[in-house]
N, C-alpha and C positions, 0 to 999 in steps of 0.2 A: 504494500500500500504506500502510495506516495502522497505527501501532503502538499497542497498548492497554497502557499502563503503569499498573498499579494501585498503590494504596498498599501492599498486601501485597507486591507484587513489589519495590518500592523498599526496604521494610524488610528483606526477605530478602537483597537485594543488599548492603545496608549491613552486615548480619550477616556475610555472606561476606567482606567487606573487613576485618573485625576492627578493629584499631587501626592499620592501615597507612594511610599518607598517600595520598590520591588527588587527582587533578586534574580540572578541568572545562574546558570549552571545546572548540574544534575538534579538537585532537589527541586529547583524551579521548573525544570523541564518535565519532571515526573511528579505530579501532585500526590501520588500514592506514597512516594518516599518522604515528602514533606509532611504529609499527614501522619505517617508512621512515626517520624521523629518528634513531632509535636505531641503525639499521643503516648509516646514512650514514657513509662514511669520514671520518676526521678531516681529511684533506687537503681534502676537498670543503667541509667546514664552515669551514676556514681560508680558503679562497678566498672564501666568502660574507662572512666577516668583513672581509677585505681590501677587497672590493668595496664594502661598507658604508662603510669608512673612506675609500675613493677618492672616493665621491660626496660625503661630508661634507667632505673636504679641498678638493675643487674648489669646493664652495659657499662655504666659509670663505675660501679664497684670492680668490675672485671678490668676496665682500663686503669683504674687506680692501682691495681696490683700488677699492671703491665702483662696481662694474660691474653692470649689469643682465645678464640672460641674453642679450639681443639684442646688447648691446655686446661681451660676451665672444665671442659667435658671430662677430661681424664681425672682431674683432681676431685670433681664432684661425683664422678661415676654416673654420668647421665649422657644421653645422646647429644652429639653436637648439633644435629638437625633441630632437636627440641630447643636448645639454647638459642639457635638462630631465630626460630619462631617466637620465642619469648621476647627477644630483643626487637624484632621487626614487625610482628603481627599482633595488633591490639586485641583482635578477636580470638587469639589462641588461648586455650585454657590448659595450662601445664598440669601434669600429673602431680598429685599431692607428694609423692615420693621425691620428685624433682625439686619441688619447693623446699622440702625438708633438707635435701642435700645441699641446695644453694644456701639455705639459712645457716647450715653448719659451716660451709666454706667461708662465708662472709661474717660469721659470728653474729647472726641476727636471731631474734626470737621467731621461731617457726609460726606461732599463732599470728603475729603481725604480718608476716610475709604471706601467710595463707589468705588473709583478708585482702592484702594488696594484690595478690595474683588472681583474685576472683574465685578461689577455691572455697572461701567462706565469705559470708555477707560482711561487707566492710562497715565498721562503725562510722558514725558521722564525722568524728574527729579524724579518723584515718583518711576518709575521703577529702576532708578539708586540707590536711597536711599534704596529701597526694597532689592536689591541684596546685598548691603553693610550690611544691617541689618541681613538678613538671613544667610549670610556668617559668621557673627561675633557672632552668638548665637546658641547654641544647647541645647535641653531640658535636664534639670537636676532636681533633686528633689527640690533643693532650688536655687533661683537666685543668681548667683555670682555677685560681684560688677561690673564686666565687662558687664554682661547681663543686670543688672539694668541700667547701664550707656547707653548701647546700646538701650534699650527700651526708656529711657528718651530722648536721642538724636534723635531717629527715630520719636517719637511723636512730638518733637519740630520741626523737619524738615517737617513733614506732616502738622502741624498747620501753619508753615511759608508759605509753598507752597499753602495751602488753602486760607490763607489771601491774597497772591499774586494773586490768581485766582479771589478772590472777587473784587479786584481793577480793573481787566481787564474786559472790556465789552464783 
């Protein structure tokens, strides 16, 4: 099926929009995508945000230790392909065993890392810290002082929140 979009049709559509702000791109081109995103529960979006922060955290911690994916896979005893997916695919859900192995390698609390990875429902505080972390760091060849500080602060926040969870029945 071929759509015939004429200049007149475009002008009429622009008139219908008035002075409202409109978007372009995939979501704008496919109303079902936009509707699904708007109807998506906040908890689901929070999980996506924490998963993004999880992949970024693993990548930065790996780089901080100057490890390749292959080296980390060997040390953590997990598949290199899974590590690649963790670092690059926000929709990937790692195996709980992998998350525990990574927590051990990077000396993190497994419970906090499970929330971050999407294997457990993230607490609101974890989601908030994940957004701050992801927003303050972007991948580079070498960690900047700010990235290193962001990783350290985020790990401290995760550990503090995990300790808080351990005290709550």
